[in-house]
MILO-377497 format. One record per residue: chain; z, x, y of N, C-alpha, C in turn; residue in one letter. Coordinates in steps of 0.001 Angstrom, whole numbers. Layout:
BEGIN
R  ch     n_zz     n_xx     n_yy    ca_zz    ca_xx    ca_yy     c_zz     c_xx     c_yy  aa
R   A        Z        X        Y        Z        X        Y        Z        X        Y   a
...
***
This chain:
BEGIN
R  ch     n_zz     n_xx     n_yy    ca_zz    ca_xx    ca_yy     c_zz     c_xx     c_yy  aa
R   A    87344  -182074    72546    88753  -182439    72724    88939  -183797    72113   x
R   A    88123  -184753    72454    88255  -186092    71963    88148  -186116    70446   x
R   A    87245  -185355    69931    87081  -185244    68506    88351  -184739    67824   x
R   A    88965  -183794    68411    90183  -183179    67907    91322  -184105    67830   x
R   A    91465  -184950    68939    92517  -186000    68968    92302  -187026    67845   x
R   A    91088  -187374    67604    90800  -188389    66596    91176  -187753    65142   x
R   A    90960  -186545    65004    91322  -185830    63724    92888  -185871    63523   x
R   A    93584  -185596    64624    95061  -185610    64492    95575  -186981    64262   x
R   A    95007  -187991    64819    95369  -189368    64561    95102  -189842    63110   x
R   A    94044  -189402    62645    93741  -189726    61260    94739  -189144    60241   x
R   A    95109  -187930    60543    96054  -187213    59627    97439  -188014    59717   x
R   A    97773  -188468    60899    99118  -189149    61075    99132  -190444    60295   x
R   A    97935  -191131    60266    97862  -192371    59602    98001  -192120    58074   x
R   A    97368  -191107    57590    97455  -190720    56226    98919  -190501    55727   x
R   A    99658  -189674    56573   101029  -189354    56191   101874  -190638    56256   x
R   A   101569  -191516    57273   102375  -192726    57382   102211  -193609    56156   x
R   A   101111  -193580    55614   100853  -194543    54398   101626  -194072    53213   x
R   A   102079  -192744    53156   102820  -192275    51969   104355  -192307    52281   x
R   A   104789  -192871    53366   106246  -192834    53714   106837  -194200    53462   x
R   A   107948  -194301    52713   108708  -195485    52405   109955  -195540    53221   x
R   A   110137  -196626    53982   111321  -196802    54849   112241  -197748    54135   x
R   A   113584  -197307    54019   114699  -198203    53426   115692  -198581    54547   x
R   A   115635  -199825    54995   116505  -200245    56086   117802  -200793    55610   x
R   A   118101  -200759    54312   119215  -201472    53818   120506  -200899    54343   x
R   A   120569  -199626    54499   121822  -198957    54999   122045  -199185    56436   x
R   A   121160  -199699    57085   121272  -199854    58577   121674  -201259    59018   x
R   A   121923  -202137    57971   122378  -203531    58296   123720  -203489    58947   x
R   A   123902  -204129    59968   125219  -204235    60581   126201  -205088    59773   x
R   A   127462  -204700    59609   128369  -205499    58859   128670  -206815    59546   x
R   A   129033  -207854    58694   129323  -209147    59208   130751  -209172    59716   x
R   A   130891  -209242    61061   132225  -209157    61727   133084  -210297    61319   x
R   A   132477  -211349    60764   133288  -212521    60393   133959  -212323    59073   x
R   A   133529  -211341    58283   134145  -211155    56936   135526  -210417    57146   x
R   A   136317  -210748    56118   137709  -210064    56116   137536  -208710    55508   x
R   A   137749  -207645    56279   137576  -206298    55801   138868  -205509    55618   x
R   A   140021  -206203    55880   141362  -205599    55751   141935  -205792    54342   x
R   A   142331  -204756    53687   142877  -204868    52339   144268  -205478    52433   x
R   A   144607  -206357    51561   145955  -206995    51537   146772  -206238    50530   x
R   A   147798  -205595    51082   148684  -204741    50256   149967  -205476    50083   x
R   A   150229  -205967    48764   151500  -206708    48454   152748  -205845    48718   x
R   A   153724  -206453    49338   154970  -205754    49606   156016  -206285    48591   x
R   A   156854  -205338    48200   157998  -205667    47271   158965  -206659    48020   x
R   A   159415  -207630    47187   160441  -208504    47723   161688  -207805    48049   x
R   A   162370  -208074    49155   163629  -207357    49518   164690  -207669    48500   x
R   A   165521  -206689    48186   166609  -206977    47303   167600  -207945    47895   x
R   A   167998  -208901    47099   169023  -209806    47619   170304  -209153    48041   x
R   A   170806  -209588    49131   172039  -209018    49616   173210  -209944    49279   x
R   A   174160  -209448    48580   175296  -210273    48196   176139  -210654    49401   x
R   A   176350  -211901    49519   177137  -212439    50584   178551  -211939    50580   x
R   A   179096  -211514    51660   180507  -211076    51748   181405  -212251    51521   x
R   A   182303  -212202    50533   183162  -213352    50234   184195  -213539    51384   x
R   A   184624  -214727    51457   185670  -215065    52365   187009  -214695    51809   x
R   A   187514  -213517    52271   188638  -212954    51640   189916  -213808    51884   x
R   A   189786  -214722    52924   190962  -215580    53221   190972  -216851    52437   x
R   A   189941  -217015    51513   189848  -218226    50661   191112  -218228    49774   x
R   A   191727  -219383    49578   192984  -219468    48780   192829  -218947    47372   x
R   A   191590  -219149    46785   191428  -218712    45366   191307  -217130    45230   x
R   A   191199  -216458    46366   191092  -215010    46252   192364  -214354    46754   x
R   A   193476  -215059    46824   194810  -214455    47145   195096  -213346    46093   x
R   A   195532  -212211    46577   195926  -211141    45669   197434  -211111    45536   x
R   A   197955  -211321    44357   199324  -211240    44083   199548  -210287    42859   x
R   A   200204  -209182    43217   200536  -208254    42118   201836  -207508    42441   x
R   A   202140  -206454    41786   203385  -205746    41968   203499  -205167    43434   x
R   A   202402  -204978    44072   202375  -204438    45399   202105  -205487    46466   x
R   A   201892  -206629    46071   201568  -207764    47021   202319  -209014    46543   x
R   A   203419  -209252    47104   204232  -210435    46832   203591  -211715    47446   x
R   A   203859  -212852    46842   203312  -214037    47373   204036  -214397    48658   x
R   A   203241  -214905    49631   203924  -215264    50906   205074  -216277    50766   x
R   A   206084  -216139    51603   207213  -217040    51485   206799  -218502    51768   x
R   A   205763  -218752    52521   205368  -220047    52980   204211  -220645    52040   x
R   A   203923  -219902    50937   202797  -220391    50060   203148  -221686    49430   x
R   A   202178  -222576    49438   202448  -223923    48894   201519  -224217    47622   x
R   A   202082  -224720    46634   201289  -225133    45521   201235  -226623    45314   x
R   A   200056  -227151    45210   199915  -228613    44946   199758  -228875    43534   x
R   A   200824  -229112    42809   200893  -229224    41380   200148  -230463    40811   x
R   A   199551  -230213    39701   198954  -231342    39005   199103  -231071    37495   x
R   A   199404  -231988    36679   199683  -231848    35277   198382  -231298    34569   x
R   A   198642  -230298    33708   197533  -229676    33013   197711  -229755    31460   x
R   A   198743  -230546    30984   198953  -230706    29576   199976  -229748    29071   x
R   A   200585  -230061    27947   201565  -229231    27377   202836  -228998    28296   x
R   A   203069  -229945    29145   204192  -229871    30081   204030  -228666    31071   x
R   A   202754  -228353    31421   202438  -227302    32325   201653  -227931    33543   x
R   A   201783  -227253    34687   201061  -227730    35868   200258  -226474    36465   x
R   A   199230  -226893    37188   198476  -225879    37915   198181  -226436    39284   x
R   A   197695  -225598    40186   197332  -226057    41579   196076  -226918    41436   x
R   A   195950  -227937    42231   194796  -228820    42081   193489  -228148    42441   x
R   A   193548  -226944    43124   192360  -226298    43490   191574  -225879    42270   x
R   A   192228  -225525    41098   191567  -225042    39946   191570  -226150    38866   x
R   A   192237  -227260    39067   192394  -228234    38026   191072  -228739    37388   x
R   A   190072  -229140    38206   188852  -229629    37643   188160  -228557    36780   x
R   A   188120  -227375    37391   187433  -226288    36649   188059  -225986    35328   x
R   A   189451  -225974    35415   190165  -225665    34077   189958  -226799    33082   x
R   A   189912  -228060    33507   189674  -229130    32564   188310  -229099    31961   x
R   A   187309  -228758    32815   185976  -228648    32302   185848  -227516    31334   x
R   A   186440  -226325    31586   186391  -225270    30742   187068  -225600    29299   x
R   A   188286  -226186    29425   188930  -226519    28130   188114  -227608    27403   x
R   A   187562  -228507    28072   186811  -229612    27426   185592  -228972    26792   x
R   A   184869  -228055    27313   183688  -227460    26685   184082  -226618    25569   x
R   A   185270  -225946    25683   185777  -225191    24611   186105  -226086    23357   x
R   A   186759  -227198    23640   187094  -228141    22592   185743  -228669    21921   x
R   A   184753  -228890    22739   183479  -229455    22279   182774  -228461    21185   x
R   A   183255  -227223    21242   182759  -226240    20267   183600  -226300    18995   x
R   A   184527  -227236    18901   185351  -227277    17746   186546  -226414    17840   x
R   A   186934  -225827    19009   188022  -224976    19088   189224  -225726    19707   x
R   A   190471  -225027    19645   191655  -225684    20053   192401  -224788    21120   x
R   A   191975  -224838    22361   192673  -224029    23396   193977  -224771    23816   x
R   A   194976  -223968    24186   196251  -224507    24616   196752  -223815    25837   x
R   A   197158  -224613    26861   197764  -224040    28069   199231  -223788    27733   x
R   A   199652  -222527    27556   201041  -222320    27145   201909  -221934    28461   x
R   A   201241  -221634    29527   201957  -221397    30775   201070  -221577    31901   x
R   A   201532  -222217    32948   200814  -222454    34257   201658  -221993    35427   x
R   A   201850  -222912    36313   202629  -222611    37523   204096  -222312    37178   x
R   A   204558  -221270    37761   206039  -220949    37657   206639  -220820    39061   x
R   A   207814  -221389    39249   208554  -221187    40474   209300  -219867    40344   x
R   A   209973  -219503    41448   210757  -218252    41467   211853  -218227    40481   x
R   A   212556  -219373    40314   213698  -219390    39427   213224  -219203    37992   x
R   A   212124  -219792    37546   211731  -219597    36144   211226  -218186    35956   x
R   A   210552  -217541    36918   210065  -216149    36750   211277  -215232    36687   x
R   A   212262  -215501    37485   213444  -214663    37407   214061  -214763    36064   x
R   A   214192  -215904    35445   214767  -216115    34165   213972  -215377    33129   x
R   A   212617  -215431    33164   211795  -214705    32208   211935  -213187    32296   x
R   A   212001  -212768    33545   212110  -211303    33885   213429  -210807    33320   x
R   A   214544  -211422    33662   215877  -211025    33196   215996  -211110    31656   x
R   A   215343  -212090    31052   215392  -212162    29546   214699  -211001    28995   x
R   A   213565  -210589    29561   212817  -209393    29049   213646  -208130    29162   x
R   A   214322  -207970    30283   215129  -206759    30429   216277  -206779    29409   x
R   A   216911  -207982    29189   217997  -207993    28225   217510  -207663    26828   x
R   A   216303  -208130    26451   215773  -207808    25107   215471  -206242    25012   x
R   A   215073  -205671    26033   214751  -204250    26071   216123  -203419    25975   x
R   A   217063  -203877    26745   218391  -203146    26713   219025  -203224    25304   x
R   A   218785  -204398    24662   219404  -204541    23348   218720  -203646    22294   x
R   A   217562  -203104    22581   216841  -202198    21697   217177  -200737    22067   x
R   A   217951  -200534    23058   218387  -199152    23375   217884  -198589    24728   x
R   A   217066  -199441    25510   216709  -198979    26800   217866  -198978    27812   x
R   A   217842  -198061    28775   218839  -198195    29876   218408  -199282    30725   x
R   A   219331  -199709    31626   218973  -200784    32513   217725  -200424    33427   x
R   A   217773  -199202    33929   216670  -198779    34795   215367  -198669    34073   x
R   A   215392  -198135    32869   214162  -198012    32047   213670  -199433    31671   x
R   A   214621  -200238    31367   214240  -201576    30957   213546  -202330    32056   x
R   A   214042  -202211    33328   213437  -202791    34498   211997  -202348    34681   x
R   A   211854  -200970    34535   210411  -200449    34768   209554  -200951    33691   x
R   A   210006  -200978    32512   209168  -201414    31384   208833  -202897    31507   x
R   A   209925  -203683    31797   209789  -205150    31923   208720  -205499    32990   x
R   A   208607  -204765    34013   207668  -205053    35181   206263  -205026    34750   x
R   A   205923  -204263    33705   204584  -204158    33266   204192  -205296    32300   x
R   A   205136  -206036    31894   204847  -207157    30986   205150  -208532    31627   x
R   A   206276  -208575    32337   206640  -209780    32965   206792  -209445    34452   x
R   A   206021  -210021    35260   206013  -209560    36658   207323  -209853    37367   x
R   A   207702  -208936    38316   208913  -209121    39064   208870  -210368    39827   x
R   A   209943  -211129    39882   209950  -212455    40630   209381  -212317    41985   x
R   A   208389  -213173    42358   207756  -213122    43662   206437  -212365    43647   x
R   A   206151  -211682    42495   204976  -210947    42407   204059  -211419    41223   x
R   A   204471  -212510    40695   203712  -213042    39543   202508  -213934    39972   x
R   A   201380  -213807    39364   200281  -214676    39643   200508  -216158    39340   x
R   A   201452  -216367    38443   201757  -217721    38073   202486  -218465    39225   x
R   A   202935  -217776    40241   203447  -218429    41481   202335  -219156    42243   x
R   A   201140  -218757    42038   200031  -219270    42889   199492  -220618    42343   x
R   A   199788  -220873    41052   199315  -222196    40349   197832  -221951    39980   x
R   A   197269  -220772    40216   195874  -220557    39864   195745  -219690    38618   x
R   A   196852  -219405    37965   196806  -218539    36707   197334  -219368    35576   x
R   A   196735  -219210    34432   197098  -219836    33235   197064  -218927    32001   x
R   A   198107  -219029    31159   198098  -218359    29875   197467  -219397    28890   x
R   A   196415  -218950    28302   195661  -219778    27298   195696  -219124    25891   x
R   A   196091  -219908    24903   196158  -219397    23539   195328  -220306    22608   x
R   A   195183  -219794    21433   194549  -220556    20389   195662  -221375    19654   x
R   A   195426  -222616    19541   196429  -223477    18899   196839  -222889    17484   x
R   A   195900  -222294    16864   196121  -221705    15494   196826  -220398    15514   x
R   A   196917  -219775    16732   197676  -218510    16806   198149  -218445    18244   x
R   A   199483  -218505    18430   200022  -218593    19792   200816  -217361    20274   x
R   A   200617  -216310    19486   201335  -215061    19881   200728  -214420    21058   x
R   A   201620  -214006    21989   201103  -213344    23161   201096  -211857    22990   x
R   A   200155  -211438    22239   199986  -209987    21880   198473  -209762    21765   x
R   A   198162  -208538    21554   196698  -208129    21479   195895  -208812    20420   x
R   A   196605  -209246    19349   195880  -210049    18288   195314  -211263    18810   x
R   A   195745  -211764    19904   195252  -213006    20482   193752  -212876    20812   x
R   A   193290  -211657    21106   191871  -211493    21448   190928  -211725    20297   x
R   A   191401  -211709    19076   190568  -211895    17918   190460  -213387    17557   x
R   A   191157  -214266    18221   191087  -215696    17948   189739  -216272    18454   x
R   A   189393  -217373    17758   188043  -217952    18190   188124  -218483    19626   x
R   A   189257  -218994    20023   189462  -219524    21397   189218  -218399    22377   x
R   A   189913  -217252    22218   189796  -216109    23149   188355  -215593    23177   x
R   A   187707  -215473    22031   186347  -214978    21947   185435  -215856    22782   x
R   A   185663  -217192    22811   184816  -218056    23622   185179  -217989    25051   x
R   A   186497  -217948    25383   186884  -217770    26773   186419  -216484    27402   x
R   A   186574  -215392    26735   186163  -214121    27262   184695  -214070    27619   x
R   A   183930  -214869    26876   182404  -214875    27041   181986  -215931    28121   x
R   A   182811  -217020    28258   182386  -218147    29089   183277  -218535    30207   x
R   A   184497  -217936    30357   185358  -218432    31448   184778  -218196    32881   x
R   A   184044  -217202    33041   183496  -216888    34400   182525  -218027    34902   x
R   A   181941  -218739    33963   181033  -219853    34338   181813  -220993    34942   x
R   A   183131  -221012    34867   183995  -222057    35384   184820  -221498    36564   x
R   A   184644  -220223    36934   185378  -219619    38037   186610  -218911    37586   x
R   A   186789  -218721    36396   187969  -217965    35869   187595  -216523    35402   x
R   A   188605  -215660    35478   188395  -214305    34911   189628  -213956    33993   x
R   A   189323  -213064    33079   190436  -212484    32317   191076  -211525    33280   x
R   A   192250  -211857    33778   192894  -211196    34906   193318  -209757    34603   x
R   A   193832  -209547    33375   194359  -208200    33036   193629  -207630    31891   x
R   A   192403  -207147    32174   191513  -206602    30973   192012  -205262    30548   x
R   A   191580  -204940    29342   191951  -203680    28705   191375  -202527    29525   x
R   A   192161  -201525    29702   191799  -200260    30459   191921  -200318    31926   x
R   A   192517  -201429    32491   192767  -201561    33872   194215  -201614    34355   x
R   A   195094  -201278    33455   196523  -201463    33722   196986  -200622    34927   x
R   A   196392  -199453    35095   196740  -198603    36221   196444  -199236    37558   x
R   A   195505  -200137    37567   195056  -200770    38767   195802  -202125    38967   x
R   A   195911  -202916    37900   196495  -204219    37984   198054  -204131    37906   x
R   A   198595  -203056    37318   200041  -202942    37186   200590  -203731    36036   x
R   A   199732  -204346    35269   200149  -205215    34139   199374  -204760    32855   x
R   A   200079  -204804    31746   199414  -204413    30412   198320  -205358    30101   x
R   A   197524  -204917    29210   196382  -205749    28713   196905  -207110    28201   x
R   A   196428  -208198    28743   196755  -209518    28346   195586  -210398    28084   x
R   A   195157  -210419    26807   193975  -211182    26456   194201  -212709    26352   x
R   A   195097  -213238    27261   195435  -214618    27262   195595  -215086    28739   x
R   A   195638  -214257    29605   196016  -214618    31033   194687  -214725    31817   x
R   A   194410  -215897    32359   193144  -216186    33065   193622  -216655    34502   x
R   A   192700  -216293    35395   192977  -216556    36850   191726  -217120    37494   x
R   A   191935  -218222    38256   190849  -218871    38952   190522  -218149    40245   x
R   A   189296  -217728    40421   188904  -217008    41622   187634  -217685    42342   x
R   A   187187  -218690    41642   185946  -219301    42184   184659  -218725    41479   x
R   A   183600  -219534    41550   182439  -219214    40785   181752  -217881    41192   x
R   A   181627  -217678    42495   180918  -216432    42915   181688  -215202    42545   x
R   A   183000  -215219    42817   183780  -214011    42541   183856  -213821    41051   x
R   A   184005  -214866    40288   184153  -214703    38844   182817  -214151    38209   x
R   A   181686  -214644    38689   180420  -214115    38206   180253  -212617    38537   x
R   A   180646  -212188    39673   180482  -210802    40112   181472  -209933    39301   x
R   A   182667  -210351    39166   183686  -209656    38395   183262  -209434    36940   x
R   A   182803  -210505    36362   182348  -210440    34954   181129  -209557    34799   x
R   A   180176  -209658    35622   178953  -208860    35539   179235  -207362    35790   x
R   A   180152  -207103    36650   180484  -205628    36958   181487  -205085    36004   x
R   A   182153  -205876    35273   183169  -205380    34344   184425  -204811    35069   x
R   A   184780  -205449    36182   185925  -204937    36993   187036  -205946    37037   x
R   A   188066  -205590    37689   189209  -206502    37825   189272  -206973    39320   x
R   A   190202  -207953    39558   190225  -208580    40903   190514  -207530    41978   x
R   A   191376  -206555    41733   191708  -205536    42692   190405  -204787    43134   x
R   A   189666  -204402    42156   188431  -203647    42354   187407  -204503    43153   x
R   A   187313  -205727    42834   186433  -206587    43436   186751  -206724    44985   x
R   A   187975  -207035    45235   188427  -207160    46648   188255  -205843    47428   x
R   A   188466  -204723    46796   188397  -203490    47417   186969  -203106    47966   x
R   A   185967  -203756    47342   184605  -203523    47750   184335  -203990    49184   x
R   A   185172  -204933    49629   184918  -205569    50916   186040  -205260    51977   x
R   A   186828  -204236    51686   187805  -203832    52691   187462  -202417    53194   x
***
């Protein structure tokens, strides 16, 4: 029996000598190491701040929204015997100054209008239409799309200006081809102004395309309106 056990032990030693042990896979991980993958997350989309719809520069005046009876304009001279509200004066002067620095000649041909002046312009328009064959009723309807009914004109706010090129002062669609209008249409938003009655928006604004009528709405609103290619009515409707 003893001899048999010795033989078994010898065989075990021989087998052990041919066996290679690899302990590399049995090493415990270092708990101090950072083993969590860092997954970058996308930055959240910026949320546009809701504008203060009660801000004076965002007042909506059109054929469906007359200017309040107690509205007050703080007039300041803007050149060419015109005035504007002081709220937009600095922005207007900066815009006109930068336009002039480009060698152009912008001209303020109309600014703030009181009720009496707007009434006179409105009645004059009706008279001209009647003289060409329109009935009084049809003349009034047509006149309202070109010269706002008294009390519903943006010019009552002091925040609207008609700007033309000194070299072409006609208030017609040809105005858009002037160097001044080309510059204003591209840059006015940078100063808080918008082209108030753009082409293709007459059903919304109630006024024909006027490539000379600019309205101060503030930098944020002007930037959004320009970027989206919308009019003031559409901009305000997004927040109501």
